[in-house]
C-alpha positions as CSV (number, residue, x, y, z in Angstrom):
1,X,101.8,-114.6,-89.4
2,X,102.7,-117.4,-87.8
3,X,100.5,-120.5,-88.1
4,X,99.2,-121.9,-85.0
5,X,100.6,-125.4,-85.6
6,X,104.1,-124.1,-83.9
7,X,103.7,-122.1,-81.0
8,X,106.2,-119.0,-80.4
9,X,107.0,-117.1,-77.4
10,X,105.3,-113.7,-77.8
11,X,104.4,-110.8,-75.5
12,X,100.4,-112.0,-75.4
13,X,101.5,-115.6,-74.4
14,X,101.2,-116.2,-70.8
15,X,104.5,-116.6,-68.9
16,X,105.8,-119.9,-67.8
17,X,105.0,-120.3,-64.0
18,X,108.0,-119.9,-61.5
19,X,109.9,-122.8,-60.1
20,X,107.8,-124.5,-57.3
21,X,104.9,-122.1,-57.9
22,X,102.5,-124.9,-59.1
23,X,102.0,-127.7,-56.7
24,X,100.5,-131.1,-57.1
25,X,98.2,-132.0,-53.9
26,X,99.9,-133.5,-51.4
27,X,98.3,-137.0,-51.2
28,X,98.8,-137.1,-54.9
29,X,102.6,-135.9,-54.9
30,X,105.4,-138.4,-54.3
31,X,106.3,-136.6,-51.0
32,X,102.7,-137.3,-49.8
33,X,102.7,-141.0,-50.8
34,X,106.0,-141.7,-49.3
35,X,105.0,-139.9,-45.8
36,X,101.6,-141.7,-46.1
37,X,103.8,-145.0,-46.4
38,X,106.1,-144.3,-43.5
39,X,103.0,-143.5,-41.4
40,X,101.2,-146.7,-42.2
41,X,104.6,-148.6,-41.8
42,X,104.8,-146.7,-38.3
43,X,101.4,-147.6,-37.4
44,X,101.5,-151.0,-38.3
45,X,104.9,-151.5,-36.8
46,X,103.7,-149.8,-33.7
47,X,100.5,-152.0,-33.5
48,X,102.5,-154.9,-33.9
49,X,105.1,-154.0,-31.0
50,X,102.2,-153.2,-28.5
51,X,100.3,-156.6,-29.4
52,X,103.5,-158.4,-29.1
53,X,104.4,-156.6,-25.9
54,X,100.9,-157.0,-24.5
55,X,101.2,-160.6,-25.4
56,X,104.7,-161.1,-23.8
57,X,103.3,-159.3,-20.7
58,X,100.5,-161.5,-20.5
59,X,102.7,-164.6,-20.8
60,X,105.0,-163.2,-18.3
61,X,102.5,-162.9,-15.7
62,X,101.1,-166.1,-16.3
63,X,104.4,-167.9,-16.2
64,X,104.9,-165.7,-12.7
65,X,101.8,-166.8,-11.4
66,X,102.3,-170.4,-12.5
67,X,105.7,-170.3,-10.6
68,X,104.2,-168.6,-7.7
69,X,101.3,-171.3,-7.6
70,X,103.9,-174.1,-7.7
71,X,105.9,-172.6,-4.7
72,X,102.6,-172.1,-2.8
73,X,101.3,-175.6,-3.5
74,X,104.7,-177.0,-2.2
75,X,104.4,-175.1,0.6
76,X,101.1,-176.3,1.6
77,X,101.8,-180.0,0.7
78,X,103.7,-180.4,3.9
79,X,100.9,-179.1,6.1
80,X,98.4,-181.2,4.1
81,X,100.8,-184.5,4.9
82,X,101.0,-184.1,8.4
83,X,97.3,-183.6,9.0
84,X,96.6,-186.7,6.9
85,X,99.1,-188.7,8.6
86,X,97.7,-187.4,12.1
87,X,94.1,-188.2,10.6
88,X,93.7,-184.4,11.8
89,X,90.4,-183.8,9.5
90,X,89.8,-180.4,11.1
91,X,93.3,-179.2,10.8
92,X,93.2,-180.2,7.1
93,X,90.0,-178.3,6.6
94,X,91.4,-175.2,8.4
95,X,94.5,-175.5,6.3
96,X,92.3,-175.5,3.3
97,X,90.2,-172.4,4.7
98,X,93.4,-170.4,5.1
99,X,94.8,-171.5,1.8
100,X,91.7,-170.0,0.3
101,X,92.1,-166.9,1.9
102,X,95.3,-166.3,0.6
103,X,95.9,-163.1,-1.7
104,X,95.1,-163.9,-5.2
105,X,93.4,-167.3,-4.4
106,X,89.5,-167.7,-4.9
107,X,89.3,-171.3,-3.5
108,X,91.2,-174.0,-2.4
109,X,89.3,-177.8,-2.4
110,X,90.8,-181.2,-1.8
111,X,89.6,-184.0,-4.1
112,X,89.8,-187.9,-3.7
113,X,91.0,-189.7,-6.9
114,X,87.3,-190.1,-7.9
115,X,87.0,-186.3,-8.3
116,X,84.8,-186.1,-5.2
117,X,85.3,-182.8,-3.0
118,X,86.1,-183.9,0.5
119,X,87.5,-180.6,1.9
120,X,86.9,-176.9,0.5
121,X,87.7,-173.4,1.7
122,X,84.2,-172.9,1.0
123,X,81.9,-175.3,2.8
124,X,79.3,-175.1,-0.3
125,X,81.8,-176.8,-2.6
126,X,81.9,-179.9,-0.6
127,X,80.5,-183.1,-1.9
128,X,80.9,-181.7,-5.5
129,X,82.0,-184.2,-8.1
130,X,84.7,-182.5,-10.7
131,X,85.7,-184.7,-13.6
132,X,89.3,-185.4,-13.6
133,X,91.3,-186.4,-16.5
134,X,92.7,-189.3,-14.0
135,X,90.0,-190.8,-11.6
136,X,91.2,-194.2,-11.1
137,X,93.4,-195.0,-7.9
138,X,96.4,-196.6,-10.1
139,X,96.3,-193.3,-12.3
140,X,100.1,-192.8,-13.0
141,X,99.5,-188.9,-13.9
142,X,101.0,-187.4,-10.8
143,X,102.6,-184.3,-12.0
144,X,101.3,-180.9,-11.3
145,X,98.7,-179.5,-13.9
146,X,98.0,-176.0,-14.7
147,X,94.7,-175.2,-16.5
148,X,94.0,-171.6,-17.6
149,X,90.3,-170.9,-18.0
150,X,88.7,-168.1,-20.0
151,X,86.2,-166.0,-18.3
152,X,84.6,-162.8,-19.3
153,X,86.8,-160.9,-16.7
154,X,90.1,-162.7,-18.3
155,X,92.0,-165.8,-18.1
156,X,92.0,-167.5,-14.5
157,X,94.8,-170.1,-13.3
158,X,93.3,-173.6,-12.0
159,X,96.2,-175.7,-10.3
160,X,95.9,-179.3,-10.0
161,X,98.3,-180.9,-7.8
162,X,98.4,-184.5,-6.9
163,X,98.8,-185.4,-3.4
164,X,101.2,-188.5,-3.9
165,X,101.1,-191.5,-1.7
166,X,103.6,-192.3,0.8
167,X,104.8,-195.5,2.3
168,X,103.4,-193.8,5.6
169,X,100.2,-193.6,4.1
170,X,100.0,-197.4,3.1
171,X,97.8,-198.2,5.9
172,X,94.9,-196.1,4.8
173,X,95.5,-195.5,1.1
174,X,97.4,-199.0,0.6
175,X,100.8,-199.3,-1.2
176,X,102.2,-196.5,-3.2
177,X,102.8,-198.9,-6.3
178,X,99.2,-199.7,-6.4
179,X,97.8,-196.3,-5.5
180,X,100.1,-193.5,-6.3
181,X,97.9,-190.8,-5.8
182,X,95.9,-190.0,-2.4
183,X,94.1,-187.0,-3.8
184,X,94.1,-184.0,-5.9
185,X,94.6,-180.4,-4.4
186,X,92.8,-177.9,-6.8
187,X,93.5,-174.0,-6.1
188,X,91.5,-171.5,-8.3
189,X,93.4,-168.2,-8.5
190,X,91.9,-164.9,-9.4
191,X,91.8,-163.4,-13.2
192,X,95.1,-162.4,-14.5
193,X,95.5,-158.7,-15.1
194,X,96.0,-157.5,-18.5
195,X,98.8,-155.3,-19.7
196,X,102.2,-155.3,-19.9
197,X,103.1,-157.1,-16.7
198,X,105.3,-154.4,-15.1
199,X,107.1,-150.8,-15.2
200,X,110.0,-152.7,-17.2
201,X,108.0,-153.9,-19.8
202,X,106.0,-150.5,-20.3
203,X,109.4,-148.9,-20.5
204,X,110.6,-151.1,-23.0
205,X,107.3,-150.7,-25.0
206,X,107.6,-146.8,-24.8
207,X,111.4,-147.0,-25.9
208,X,110.4,-149.2,-28.8
209,X,107.8,-146.8,-30.2
210,X,110.3,-143.9,-29.6
211,X,112.6,-145.6,-31.6
212,X,110.2,-146.3,-34.4
213,X,109.2,-142.6,-34.5
214,X,112.8,-141.4,-34.7
215,X,113.3,-143.9,-37.4
216,X,110.2,-142.7,-39.4
217,X,111.3,-139.0,-39.0
218,X,114.7,-139.8,-40.1
219,X,113.6,-141.8,-43.1
220,X,111.1,-138.9,-44.2
221,X,113.7,-136.3,-43.8
222,X,116.0,-138.5,-45.7
223,X,113.5,-139.2,-48.7
224,X,112.5,-135.5,-48.7
225,X,116.0,-134.1,-48.9
226,X,117.5,-136.5,-51.4
227,X,114.4,-138.0,-53.3
228,X,111.3,-136.0,-53.2
229,X,113.0,-132.5,-53.4
230,X,115.2,-133.1,-56.5
231,X,112.1,-134.9,-58.0
232,X,109.9,-131.8,-57.3
233,X,112.3,-129.5,-58.8
234,X,112.7,-131.6,-61.6
235,X,108.8,-131.7,-62.3
236,X,108.7,-127.8,-62.1
237,X,111.5,-127.5,-64.7
238,X,109.8,-129.8,-66.9
239,X,106.6,-127.6,-66.3
240,X,108.5,-124.8,-67.5
241,X,110.1,-126.3,-70.5
242,X,106.6,-127.5,-71.6
243,X,105.2,-124.0,-71.1
244,X,107.7,-122.8,-73.4
245,X,110.7,-121.5,-71.3
246,X,113.4,-123.4,-72.9
247,X,116.3,-121.6,-70.6
248,X,115.4,-123.3,-67.5
249,X,117.4,-126.4,-66.2
250,X,117.8,-128.7,-63.3
251,X,121.5,-127.6,-62.7
252,X,121.8,-131.1,-60.5
253,X,125.1,-130.8,-58.3
254,X,124.8,-134.6,-56.7
255,X,126.4,-137.6,-58.2
256,X,123.7,-140.3,-57.0
257,X,120.9,-141.9,-59.5
258,X,118.7,-138.8,-59.1
259,X,121.8,-136.4,-60.0
260,X,122.6,-138.3,-63.2
261,X,118.9,-138.1,-64.0
262,X,119.0,-134.5,-63.6
263,X,122.2,-134.1,-65.6
264,X,120.7,-135.9,-68.4
265,X,117.6,-134.1,-68.2
266,X,119.5,-130.8,-68.7
267,X,121.2,-132.3,-71.9
268,X,117.9,-133.0,-73.1
269,X,116.6,-129.9,-72.4
270,X,119.5,-128.3,-74.3
271,X,118.7,-130.6,-77.5
272,X,115.4,-129.6,-77.2
273,X,115.8,-126.1,-77.3
274,X,118.1,-126.1,-80.3
275,X,115.4,-128.2,-82.2
276,X,112.8,-125.8,-81.1
277,X,115.2,-122.6,-82.2
278,X,115.8,-124.4,-85.7
279,X,112.4,-125.3,-86.2
280,X,111.6,-121.5,-85.3
281,X,113.9,-120.5,-87.8
282,X,112.7,-123.0,-90.7
283,X,109.1,-121.8,-89.8
284,X,109.8,-118.1,-89.9
285,X,111.6,-118.9,-93.4
286,X,108.7,-120.9,-94.5
287,X,106.5,-117.8,-93.1
288,X,108.5,-115.0,-94.8
289,X,108.7,-117.3,-98.2
290,X,104.7,-117.4,-98.3
291,X,104.6,-113.7,-97.7
292,X,107.0,-113.1,-100.4
293,X,104.4,-114.5,-102.8
294,X,102.4,-111.7,-104.4
295,X,99.0,-113.4,-104.6
296,X,96.8,-114.2,-101.5
297,X,97.7,-117.9,-100.3
298,X,96.0,-120.3,-97.8
299,X,96.5,-123.8,-96.5
300,X,93.5,-125.4,-95.2
301,X,93.4,-128.5,-92.9
302,X,90.9,-131.2,-93.5
303,X,88.9,-129.5,-90.6
304,X,88.6,-126.5,-92.6
305,X,91.2,-124.8,-90.1
306,X,93.5,-122.4,-91.6
307,X,96.8,-123.7,-91.0
308,X,99.0,-121.0,-93.1
309,X,98.1,-117.8,-94.6
310,X,100.4,-114.8,-95.9
311,X,100.0,-111.2,-95.6
312,X,98.5,-110.8,-99.1
313,X,95.6,-112.7,-98.0
314,X,95.3,-110.9,-94.8
315,X,95.1,-107.4,-96.7
316,X,92.8,-109.0,-99.3
317,X,90.1,-109.1,-96.8
318,X,91.2,-106.6,-94.5
319,X,92.9,-108.1,-91.6
320,X,95.9,-106.9,-89.9
321,X,98.7,-108.6,-91.6
322,X,100.9,-108.8,-88.2
323,X,98.1,-110.6,-86.5
324,X,98.1,-114.7,-87.0
325,X,94.8,-115.8,-89.0
326,X,93.2,-118.3,-87.0
327,X,89.8,-120.4,-87.4
328,X,88.0,-121.8,-90.2
329,X,88.2,-120.6,-93.6
330,X,84.5,-120.4,-94.1
331,X,84.4,-118.2,-91.0
332,X,87.4,-115.8,-91.6
333,X,86.8,-115.4,-95.4
334,X,83.2,-115.5,-95.6
335,X,81.8,-114.7,-92.1
336,X,79.8,-117.9,-92.2
337,X,79.5,-120.2,-89.2
338,X,79.2,-123.3,-91.0
339,X,81.1,-124.8,-94.2
340,X,80.0,-123.6,-97.6
341,X,76.8,-125.7,-98.9
342,X,78.3,-127.8,-101.7
343,X,74.9,-127.5,-103.5
344,X,75.2,-123.8,-104.1
345,X,78.9,-123.4,-103.9
346,X,82.2,-125.1,-105.2
347,X,84.2,-125.8,-101.8
348,X,87.9,-125.9,-102.8
349,X,88.5,-127.8,-99.8
350,X,85.7,-130.5,-100.7
351,X,86.2,-130.5,-104.3
352,X,90.1,-130.8,-104.0
353,X,89.6,-134.1,-102.5
354,X,88.2,-135.5,-105.2
355,X,90.7,-133.8,-107.9
356,X,94.1,-133.1,-107.5
357,X,93.7,-129.5,-108.9
358,X,90.5,-127.2,-109.0
359,X,89.9,-123.8,-110.4
360,X,86.6,-121.9,-109.4
361,X,85.1,-118.6,-108.5
362,X,83.9,-117.5,-105.0
363,X,82.9,-114.2,-103.2
364,X,84.8,-113.4,-100.1
365,X,83.5,-111.1,-97.1
366,X,85.8,-107.9,-96.5
367,X,85.9,-106.9,-92.6
368,X,83.8,-103.6,-93.8
369,X,81.2,-106.0,-95.0
370,X,81.7,-105.7,-98.8
371,X,82.0,-108.8,-101.2
372,X,85.2,-109.8,-102.9
373,X,84.9,-111.8,-106.1
374,X,88.0,-114.1,-106.4
375,X,89.2,-116.7,-108.6
376,X,90.6,-119.8,-106.5
377,X,93.4,-122.4,-107.7
378,X,93.4,-125.2,-105.1
379,X,95.4,-128.2,-105.0
380,X,96.0,-131.2,-102.4
381,X,99.0,-131.5,-100.3
382,X,99.7,-134.5,-98.2
383,X,101.6,-133.7,-94.7
384,X,102.0,-135.4,-91.5
385,X,99.6,-138.0,-92.4
386,X,96.5,-135.6,-93.4
387,X,95.5,-134.0,-96.7
388,X,95.9,-130.3,-97.0
389,X,94.2,-127.9,-99.4
390,X,96.7,-125.0,-100.8
391,X,94.5,-122.2,-102.1
392,X,95.9,-119.3,-104.4
393,X,93.3,-116.6,-104.8
394,X,93.1,-113.6,-107.5
395,X,90.7,-110.9,-106.9
396,X,88.4,-110.3,-110.0
397,X,88.3,-106.6,-109.3
398,X,91.7,-106.4,-111.0
399,X,90.2,-107.5,-114.4
400,X,90.3,-103.9,-115.8
401,X,94.2,-103.9,-114.9
402,X,94.7,-107.3,-116.4
403,X,92.5,-106.3,-119.5
404,X,95.0,-103.4,-120.3
405,X,98.1,-105.6,-119.6
406,X,96.5,-108.3,-121.9
407,X,95.8,-105.5,-124.5
408,X,99.6,-104.4,-124.3
409,X,100.5,-107.9,-124.6
410,X,98.5,-108.7,-127.7
411,X,99.9,-105.5,-129.2
412,X,103.4,-107.1,-128.7
413,X,102.2,-110.4,-130.5
414,X,101.1,-108.0,-133.2
415,X,104.5,-106.3,-133.9
416,X,105.5,-109.0,-136.7
417,X,102.0,-108.1,-138.7
418,X,102.7,-104.3,-138.2
419,X,106.1,-104.3,-139.3
420,X,105.1,-106.1,-142.3
421,X,102.3,-103.5,-142.9
422,X,104.8,-100.5,-142.5
423,X,107.7,-102.1,-144.3
424,X,106.1,-102.6,-147.6
425,X,104.8,-99.0,-148.0
426,X,108.2,-97.5,-146.8
427,X,109.9,-99.8,-149.3
428,X,107.6,-98.4,-152.1
429,X,107.9,-94.7,-150.7
430,X,111.8,-95.2,-151.0
431,X,111.7,-96.5,-154.4
432,X,109.4,-93.5,-155.6
433,X,111.7,-90.8,-153.9
434,X,114.7,-92.4,-155.4
435,X,113.4,-92.6,-158.8
436,X,112.1,-88.8,-158.8
437,X,115.7,-87.9,-157.6
438,X,117.4,-89.6,-160.3
439,X,114.8,-88.0,-162.7
440,X,115.3,-84.6,-161.1
441,X,119.0,-85.0,-161.3
442,X,119.3,-86.0,-165.1
443,X,116.7,-83.5,-166.0
444,X,114.7,-86.3,-168.0
445,X,111.5,-86.8,-165.7
446,X,108.4,-85.1,-166.7
447,X,105.6,-83.5,-164.6
448,X,103.3,-86.3,-164.9
449,X,105.8,-88.9,-163.8
450,X,106.7,-86.8,-160.9
451,X,103.3,-86.2,-159.9
452,X,102.8,-89.9,-160.1
453,X,105.5,-90.7,-157.8
454,X,104.5,-88.1,-155.2
455,X,101.0,-89.6,-155.1
456,X,102.4,-92.9,-154.7
457,X,104.2,-91.6,-151.7
458,X,101.2,-90.1,-150.6
459,X,99.2,-93.1,-150.6
460,X,101.9,-95.2,-148.9
461,X,102.0,-92.7,-146.0
462,X,98.6,-92.9,-145.6
463,X,98.9,-96.7,-145.4
464,X,101.5,-96.3,-142.6
465,X,99.4,-93.8,-140.8
466,X,96.3,-95.9,-140.9
467,X,98.3,-99.0,-139.5
468,X,99.7,-96.9,-136.6
469,X,96.3,-95.3,-136.1
470,X,94.8,-99.0,-135.5
471,X,97.7,-99.7,-132.9
472,X,97.4,-96.6,-131.2
473,X,93.4,-97.5,-131.0
474,X,94.4,-100.9,-129.4
475,X,96.6,-99.6,-126.9
476,X,94.5,-96.7,-125.6
477,X,93.2,-97.4,-122.0
478,X,89.4,-98.0,-121.7
479,X,87.3,-94.7,-121.2
480,X,85.1,-94.0,-118.2
481,X,81.9,-93.5,-120.5
482,X,80.7,-95.3,-123.6
483,X,81.0,-93.7,-127.0
484,X,79.6,-94.5,-130.3
485,X,81.7,-97.0,-132.1
486,X,81.6,-98.3,-135.6
487,X,81.5,-102.1,-135.6
488,X,82.4,-102.8,-139.1
489,X,85.5,-100.4,-139.1
490,X,86.6,-102.2,-135.6
491,X,86.4,-105.4,-137.5
492,X,88.4,-104.3,-140.6
493,X,91.0,-102.5,-138.5
494,X,91.2,-106.0,-136.6
495,X,91.6,-108.2,-139.9
496,X,94.2,-105.7,-141.2
497,X,96.5,-105.9,-138.1
498,X,96.0,-109.7,-138.0
499,X,96.5,-110.3,-141.9
500,X,100.1,-111.0,-141.8
501,X,99.7,-113.6,-138.9
502,X,97.0,-115.1,-140.4
503,X,99.0,-115.7,-143.5
504,X,102.0,-117.4,-141.4
505,X,99.3,-119.8,-139.7
506,X,97.7,-120.7,-143.2
507,X,94.4,-119.2,-142.0
508,X,92.1,-117.0,-144.5
509,X,89.7,-114.5,-142.8
510,X,86.5,-113.7,-144.6
511,X,84.4,-110.8,-143.5
512,X,81.1,-110.5,-145.1
513,X,80.7,-106.8,-144.9
514,X,77.2,-105.3,-144.4
515,X,75.5,-103.0,-146.5
516,X,75.4,-99.9,-144.1
517,X,77.5,-98.7,-141.1
518,X,76.5,-100.4,-137.6
519,X,77.1,-98.2,-134.5
520,X,77.2,-99.2,-131.2
521,X,77.7,-97.5,-127.6
522,X,81.2,-98.7,-126.5
523,X,84.7,-98.0,-126.5
524,X,87.0,-98.1,-129.7
525,X,89.9,-99.8,-128.1
526,X,87.9,-102.4,-126.0
527,X,85.8,-103.3,-128.9
528,X,89.1,-104.1,-131.1
529,X,90.6,-106.0,-128.3
530,X,87.4,-108.5,-128.5
531,X,87.7,-109.0,-131.9
532,X,91.5,-109.4,-131.8
533,X,91.0,-112.1,-128.9
534,X,88.4,-114.0,-130.8
535,X,90.6,-114.1,-133.7
536,X,93.7,-115.1,-132.0
537,X,91.6,-118.0,-130.0
538,X,90.2,-119.1,-133.8
539,X,93.7,-119.3,-135.1
540,X,95.2,-121.3,-132.2
541,X,92.4,-123.8,-132.3
542,X,93.5,-124.4,-136.1
543,X,97.0,-125.8,-135.8
544,X,96.9,-127.0,-139.5
545,X,95.1,-123.9,-141.0
546,X,91.8,-123.1,-141.9
547,X,89.2,-120.5,-142.3
548,X,87.7,-118.0,-140.1
549,X,84.2,-116.5,-141.1
550,X,82.9,-113.1,-139.6
551,X,79.3,-112.3,-139.9
552,X,77.4,-109.0,-138.6
553,X,73.5,-109.3,-138.5
554,X,71.2,-106.7,-137.2
555,X,67.9,-107.6,-135.5
556,X,64.8,-105.7,-134.5
557,X,66.5,-102.3,-135.5
558,X,67.5,-102.6,-131.9
559,X,70.5,-105.5,-131.8
560,X,73.2,-106.5,-133.7
561,X,74.6,-110.1,-133.7
562,X,78.3,-110.6,-134.6
563,X,79.5,-114.3,-135.1
564,X,83.3,-115.6,-135.3
565,X,83.2,-119.0,-136.8
566,X,86.4,-121.1,-137.0
567,X,86.8,-124.6,-138.4
568,X,89.3,-125.8,-135.3
569,X,89.4,-128.8,-133.1
570,X,86.3,-127.7,-130.9
571,X,85.7,-127.2,-127.3
572,X,85.3,-130.2,-125.1
573,X,81.9,-130.0,-123.3
574,X,83.3,-130.1,-119.6
575,X,85.3,-126.9,-120.5
576,X,82.5,-124.9,-121.9
577,X,81.1,-123.5,-118.6
578,X,84.7,-122.4,-117.6
579,X,86.3,-120.8,-120.8
580,X,85.2,-117.1,-119.8
581,X,86.6,-117.6,-116.2
582,X,89.8,-115.6,-115.6
583,X,93.1,-117.5,-115.8
584,X,91.5,-120.6,-117.6
585,X,93.4,-121.5,-120.6
586,X,93.1,-124.7,-122.8
587,X,94.9,-123.9,-126.0
588,X,94.6,-126.6,-128.7
589,X,98.5,-125.8,-130.0
590,X,99.7,-127.0,-126.4
591,X,101.4,-123.3,-125.6
592,X,100.5,-122.0,-122.1
593,X,98.4,-118.9,-122.3
594,X,97.3,-116.2,-119.6
595,X,93.7,-117.4,-119.6
596,X,92.5,-113.9,-119.8
597,X,91.3,-113.2,-123.6
598,X,87.5,-114.8,-123.1
599,X,87.4,-113.3,-119.6
600,X,88.4,-109.8,-121.0
601,X,86.0,-110.0,-123.6
602,X,83.3,-111.3,-121.3
603,X,83.9,-108.2,-119.4
604,X,84.0,-105.7,-122.1
605,X,80.8,-107.1,-123.9
606,X,78.8,-107.0,-120.3
607,X,80.3,-103.2,-120.0
608,X,78.4,-102.2,-123.3
609,X,75.2,-104.0,-122.1
610,X,75.5,-107.0,-124.4
611,X,76.1,-110.8,-124.1
612,X,78.7,-113.2,-125.3
613,X,77.9,-116.9,-125.9
614,X,79.6,-119.9,-127.4
615,X,78.6,-123.3,-129.3
616,X,81.1,-126.1,-130.3
617,X,81.3,-129.3,-131.9
618,X,84.4,-131.3,-131.6
619,X,86.5,-131.5,-134.2
620,X,84.2,-129.3,-136.4
621,X,83.7,-125.6,-135.6
622,X,83.3,-123.3,-132.8
623,X,80.7,-120.4,-133.0
624,X,81.2,-117.2,-130.5
625,X,78.0,-115.2,-131.0
626,X,78.3,-111.5,-129.6
627,X,74.8,-109.3,-129.2
628,X,75.3,-105.8,-128.7
629,X,72.6,-103.1,-128.5
630,X,72.8,-100.6,-131.5
631,X,73.5,-97.0,-130.8
632,X,70.1,-95.4,-132.0
633,X,70.0,-92.1,-133.7
634,X,73.3,-92.4,-135.5
635,X,73.6,-92.5,-139.1
């Protein structure tokens, strides 16, 4: 099972999208933004071009009209002078009327230097006074003035042309030095038409706009060909890489900046592919290593998510070992929808945060709905800035197998005592047989002496047989049904088997025999295993030697109480509630134990319908009390 922290390409995962298959919305892409920028630049440039063309056309029309007005004034000036010299006032009036009817002229007026209209193309204008910049006879402003007047219809030109005083006019108007101006010719032209001012200007504007459009098209194609298309290709390749396709490359062929970026991108993709392949190999090795652990193993994050699980755990809860386990530990292991309540259960994830190590018992839920009692060893692991919880689980339904293995292990530990129990009788048998053979060979042994030697051999053989029978009873696997077992005989056999070990440890075992036989319903081998475990624990608790006392007492004619009392170091109060848990071991002699002895004792006593309890005082003693129902009707 591969943990979900590192994604691997599998058949069930979606394939990466094809190159160019996933596109960004046009306006959000570089192409869209560049095209929008080019269009905006073209619109602004075209607008400025049109505005400038219209303004230039307008100025050109005005300039042409001013030039035409100057020529027109010069033409009429001579006629005006002739009429004025001849003092032909009707001719002067007709000249103004003709001038006022010329194309593009709205009216013509002749003013004196005070601004009074003396002659006009329209009779209604006669007698009006128009303010002038120079209303004095000696005004020196004797140049043509163009005034543009803004009207709702547009700009209109008004020409003010001074009629200069000449020496011929001195009789009426005085000397030119004193009176340089005889009057003001004021001509009003029509509104100047808006537009480009001519076909030439329109043609130039059209060519300018066409050039702008051509420039925009060339720029758009160039940016798309050499900028946006390569960038889009690199974006597609990066998307494929992010989706897990580490074989795709840009394969840039150009030597420009974007091409060099593409080449560096391919080099980076090669490095990423090699790194990912190396990480996947390491991850696979880690998963294979975890799967090789025979005990179920879990690695849980602080959010209760399973980060790693081996195949033993998958088999334990009935999950497919080939399918990765994902989800919260309480959902996968217990079928719950929220973390285990700390007031009812010991949550290894929470407790391991407070303690570096933890051992507890919990029930898991199998996929078929059945409950699985397990023992959990939990410890903290710091990785990548977060605290992970590592759990090792042991199913408690294997207690029978562990009990048998522990029993065989105990028999191995008893080998020294058993060898001593058999060696001494064999030595006595050998001495008796050698004495008998020597006497028979010499013919000096009598019948009584020979009988004595043979009786000695027979008794020592009985002793060996009894010892081997005790071992055989210890090694028998438990039976499916309970049978009557004599308690006192079982204790005697156990004390005999442990006698040599007790002497080596300087421990004396005192068994106060009751007056009558006491029978219970149980198993011969299992009951002896209980006493072996309790006596072993007692001797381990007395590192400097001491005494073990065994008491047997019947109560209410239906129960028997068996007490095993030692003078050892005692059990710490914080361990009292955990000593019957499987694999919990705290030996006083500092040696590592399997932690199964007391758990096996409790399992056997529970099977017999009894109870086992413990009371201890530190540095004084420890008392194990076993209560078993009597097998009634047996004497």
